C-alpha positions as a printed NumPy array, in Angstrom:
array([[-35.939,  38.694, -25.496],
       [-32.035,  38.731, -24.389],
       [-29.551,  37.773, -26.788],
       [-28.284,  34.736, -24.761],
       [-31.978,  33.578, -24.821],
       [-32.256,  34.107, -28.742],
       [-28.91 ,  31.829, -28.987],
       [-30.25 ,  29.22 , -27.136],
       [-33.415,  29.085, -28.895],
       [-31.547,  29.045, -31.911],
       [-29.453,  25.447, -30.769],
       [-30.594,  22.21 , -30.733],
       [-32.038,  22.043, -33.914],
       [-34.414,  18.758, -34.058],
       [-33.479,  15.839, -36.529],
       [-35.054,  15.304, -39.476],
       [-37.855,  12.862, -39.547],
       [-36.387,   9.664, -41.165],
       [-37.584,   5.968, -41.231],
       [-34.788,   5.437, -38.903],
       [-36.229,   7.59 , -36.156],
       [-39.746,   6.629, -36.43 ],
       [-40.605,   3.757, -34.048],
       [-42.485,   1.345, -35.919],
       [-44.181,  -0.768, -33.195],
       [-46.621,  -2.415, -35.108],
       [-46.51 ,  -0.773, -38.107],
       [-43.044,  -2.204, -39.188],
       [-44.621,  -3.502, -42.467],
       [-46.165,  -0.047, -43.736],
       [-42.48 ,   1.26 , -42.569],
       [-40.498,  -1.483, -44.607],
       [-42.257,  -0.997, -47.883],
       [-42.074,   2.815, -47.596],
       [-38.709,   2.77 , -46.713],
       [-38.149,   0.414, -49.785],
       [-40.136,   2.068, -52.163],
       [-37.72 ,   4.652, -54.146],
       [-35.282,   1.778, -54.504],
       [-37.778,  -0.394, -56.009],
       [-39.342,   2.155, -58.088],
       [-36.026,   3.018, -59.393],
       [-34.803,  -0.986, -59.997],
       [-37.879,  -1.93 , -62.327],
       [-41.654,  -2.079, -62.011],
       [-43.693,  -2.321, -58.624],
       [-46.764,  -4.246, -58.309],
       [-48.206,  -2.316, -55.15 ],
       [-47.19 ,   1.217, -55.859],
       [-50.432,   3.536, -54.12 ],
       [-50.709,   3.435, -50.649],
       [-53.364,   5.137, -48.329],
       [-52.508,   5.653, -44.686],
       [-54.734,   6.621, -42.273],
       [-54.879,   7.461, -38.459],
       [-55.213,   9.735, -35.39 ],
       [-53.71 ,  13.242, -35.003],
       [-50.349,  12.553, -33.717],
       [-50.037,   9.005, -35.076],
       [-47.138,   9.574, -37.081],
       [-48.825,  10.182, -40.751],
       [-46.757,  13.099, -41.453],
       [-43.475,  12.096, -39.996],
       [-43.495,   8.914, -42.119],
       [-43.897,  11.005, -45.401],
       [-41.2  ,  13.402, -44.279],
       [-39.107,  10.218, -43.85 ],
       [-40.196,   9.162, -47.294],
       [-39.236,  13.035, -48.997],
       [-35.827,  12.749, -46.928],
       [-34.905,   8.879, -48.161],
       [-35.898,   9.752, -51.903],
       [-34.717,  13.209, -52.023],
       [-36.233,  16.414, -53.742],
       [-35.586,  15.378, -57.278],
       [-37.452,  12.088, -57.017],
       [-40.142,  12.889, -54.441],
       [-42.714,  15.866, -53.728],
       [-45.076,  16.85 , -51.292],
       [-48.431,  17.861, -51.684],
       [-50.744,  19.166, -49.   ],
       [-53.666,  21.544, -48.052],
       [-51.507,  24.229, -48.564],
       [-50.366,  23.626, -52.075],
       [-51.155,  24.965, -55.29 ],
       [-52.968,  23.094, -57.647],
       [-50.225,  23.323, -59.949],
       [-48.419,  20.989, -57.253],
       [-50.603,  18.1  , -58.109],
       [-49.467,  18.307, -61.991],
       [-48.19 ,  14.275, -62.817],
       [-44.275,  14.852, -63.754],
       [-42.704,  12.054, -65.521],
       [-39.224,  13.163, -63.654],
       [-40.781,  12.918, -60.159],
       [-41.735,   9.179, -59.374],
       [-43.087,   9.588, -55.947],
       [-45.896,  11.834, -54.81 ],
       [-46.161,  12.356, -50.84 ],
       [-49.915,  13.753, -50.389],
       [-50.792,  14.781, -46.612],
       [-54.568,  15.562, -44.93 ],
       [-56.521,  14.581, -47.942],
       [-59.636,  15.1  , -45.636],
       [-58.429,  18.986, -45.354],
       [-58.416,  19.408, -49.028],
       [-60.477,  21.715, -51.094],
       [-62.798,  20.689, -53.729],
       [-60.701,  21.626, -56.333],
       [-57.638,  20.155, -54.94 ],
       [-59.956,  16.638, -54.564],
       [-60.549,  16.777, -58.523],
       [-56.74 ,  17.49 , -58.712],
       [-55.535,  14.477, -56.424],
       [-58.095,  12.323, -58.483],
       [-56.476,  13.242, -61.616],
       [-52.859,  12.583, -60.495],
       [-53.914,   9.39 , -58.915],
       [-54.656,   8.08 , -62.36 ],
       [-51.505,   9.661, -63.894],
       [-49.592,   7.663, -61.109],
       [-51.713,   4.401, -61.983],
       [-50.966,   4.722, -65.659],
       [-47.129,   5.092, -65.074],
       [-45.518,   1.904, -63.688],
       [-42.323,   3.887, -62.641],
       [-44.406,   5.997, -60.126],
       [-46.237,   5.999, -56.717],
       [-48.251,   7.532, -54.596],
       [-48.522,   7.773, -50.881],
       [-51.466,   9.565, -49.261],
       [-52.631,  10.182, -46.004],
       [-56.047,  11.165, -43.939],
       [-57.612,  10.879, -40.446],
       [-60.27 ,   8.341, -41.737],
       [-60.519,   4.683, -43.468],
       [-61.08 ,   5.446, -47.079],
       [-64.982,   4.738, -46.235],
       [-65.417,   6.73 , -43.826],
       [-63.413,   9.789, -45.515],
       [-64.827,  13.136, -46.023],
       [-63.705,  13.625, -49.539],
       [-65.264,  13.11 , -53.124],
       [-67.036,   9.958, -53.96 ],
       [-64.433,   9.03 , -56.721],
       [-61.55 ,   9.961, -54.995],
       [-62.593,   7.914, -51.69 ],
       [-62.836,   5.034, -54.528],
       [-59.56 ,   5.53 , -55.672],
       [-57.752,   5.958, -52.256],
       [-58.958,   2.213, -51.276],
       [-57.649,   0.609, -54.499],
       [-54.408,   0.414, -53.128],
       [-52.74 ,  -0.696, -50.258],
       [-54.49 ,   0.838, -46.699],
       [-52.835,   0.959, -43.697],
       [-54.272,   2.088, -40.336],
       [-51.285,   3.734, -38.584],
       [-51.768,   1.879, -34.983],
       [-50.87 ,   4.517, -32.307],
       [-48.11 ,   3.67 , -29.861],
       [-48.884,   2.521, -26.659],
       [-47.151,   4.682, -23.63 ],
       [-44.438,   2.424, -22.69 ],
       [-43.425,   3.046, -26.444],
       [-43.831,   6.789, -26.187],
       [-41.184,   6.625, -23.313],
       [-38.63 ,   4.961, -25.543],
       [-39.102,   7.26 , -28.59 ],
       [-38.705,  10.444, -26.227],
       [-35.755,   8.663, -24.379],
       [-34.439,   7.837, -28.104],
       [-35.183,  11.174, -29.258],
       [-33.481,  12.71 , -26.419],
       [-30.366,  10.603, -27.076],
       [-30.193,  11.945, -30.434],
       [-30.403,  15.318, -29.493],
       [-27.586,  14.837, -26.679],
       [-30.092,  15.188, -23.822],
       [-28.903,  13.284, -20.79 ],
       [-32.552,  12.884, -19.973],
       [-33.4  ,  11.873, -16.055],
       [-35.731,   8.534, -15.949],
       [-38.704,   9.723, -14.938],
       [-39.147,  12.385, -17.075],
       [-40.879,  10.526, -19.537],
       [-43.49 ,   9.299, -17.511],
       [-44.161,  12.431, -15.628],
       [-44.263,  14.032, -19.425],
       [-46.934,  10.972, -19.999],
       [-49.076,  11.468, -17.059],
       [-48.906,  15.531, -16.74 ],
       [-49.177,  16.223, -20.644],
       [-50.837,  15.752, -23.91 ],
       [-50.058,  12.008, -24.982],
       [-49.53 ,  12.81 , -29.186],
       [-45.988,  12.348, -30.105],
       [-46.161,  15.671, -31.904],
       [-46.783,  17.672, -28.461],
       [-44.428,  15.552, -26.516],
       [-41.535,  16.072, -28.9  ],
       [-42.403,  19.502, -29.027],
       [-42.19 ,  19.557, -25.319],
       [-38.93 ,  17.923, -25.553],
       [-37.465,  20.425, -27.564],
       [-38.66 ,  23.219, -25.331],
       [-37.123,  21.55 , -22.377],
       [-33.708,  20.82 , -24.183],
       [-33.737,  24.711, -24.971],
       [-34.672,  25.367, -21.247],
       [-31.897,  23.402, -19.873],
       [-28.955,  25.277, -22.224],
       [-30.628,  28.345, -20.68 ],
       [-30.19 ,  27.394, -17.175],
       [-27.279,  25.511, -17.61 ],
       [-28.608,  22.611, -15.751],
       [-29.582,  18.895, -16.462],
       [-32.501,  17.79 , -17.866],
       [-34.542,  16.352, -14.549],
       [-37.695,  16.63 , -13.266],
       [-37.319,  19.714, -10.859],
       [-36.072,  21.559, -13.978],
       [-39.151,  20.225, -16.2  ],
       [-41.566,  21.431, -13.184],
       [-39.659,  24.698, -13.199],
       [-40.281,  25.473, -16.887],
       [-44.094,  24.281, -17.118],
       [-44.604,  26.954, -14.231],
       [-43.038,  29.815, -16.511],
       [-45.979,  32.386, -17.708],
       [-44.819,  30.88 , -21.359],
       [-44.861,  27.603, -21.074],
       [-46.369,  26.013, -24.441],
       [-49.562,  26.122, -24.433],
       [-51.5  ,  23.01 , -22.766],
       [-48.266,  22.441, -21.297],
       [-48.205,  23.056, -17.963],
       [-48.288,  20.239, -15.097],
       [-50.705,  19.03 , -12.596],
       [-48.91 ,  22.032, -10.408],
       [-50.226,  24.714, -12.839],
       [-53.346,  22.807, -13.246],
       [-53.417,  22.9  , -17.456],
       [-52.541,  19.887, -18.526],
       [-54.875,  18.032, -20.29 ],
       [-54.895,  14.715, -22.554],
       [-55.466,  15.387, -26.143],
       [-58.55 ,  13.111, -27.342],
       [-56.2  ,  11.26 , -30.   ],
       [-53.76 ,  10.18 , -27.481],
       [-55.408,   6.828, -26.368],
       [-53.269,   4.046, -26.92 ],
       [-55.094,   1.943, -29.569],
       [-54.994,  -1.768, -30.787],
       [-52.421,  -3.127, -33.243],
       [-52.831,  -2.639, -36.718],
       [-54.17 ,  -5.094, -39.214],
       [-52.552,  -5.871, -42.239],
       [-53.283,  -4.351, -45.48 ],
       [-55.713,  -2.956, -45.867],
       [-54.572,  -1.127, -42.834],
       [-53.883,   2.183, -42.271],
       [-52.394,   5.843, -41.677]])
């Protein structure tokens, strides 16, 4: 890799995941509740303090947890996931918010630890827990006692964005990065590439770096040039390369229902 290429790869760091850059769509109530959670806990007892959010891969579950941690700060919120040590599941009276990602991927020991943490949080009026998974509690592949606990609080189904909203997200993300995105680029991405948002955002970041290397505007010809390269993102090549594919989790879904809603 040349020095120039390395330098350009280090540029254009994506902005952090926040509530402001999450396009809520029909998930506005969930986003509002999470955005207000830390302030509400600091102000006094909160009635609804446990949340379970479920949805298909790429629907934004991890983004919302990252936004929650960004909003509350590292001293008031703790992230927990399948890669976390068991000690991370221990309740701490000085940490009011626990954000648990991918409950469906937790080990048996981690599920027991989460069950205990859930009970500790429920017993503390100033603490809250937000968990995510790939299915509604009734269909979640975890211990029965944990599945029951996750269904006790507010359950939200995170509705996926329709394609027109995904195009708006791409345009907004490009603006945040200072990218002058040609009008036909979002539509091309949505018809020639995986349509889940993490994949689309990864391609947008790669396109940003490539445009800096080439010193060219982000246009459809530039996108096609990048996708034709041998080291293009896996699965990212367009119809010209015959490797593009629509992901199984990318089909637009219906609107979310109210609590008892989702991820």
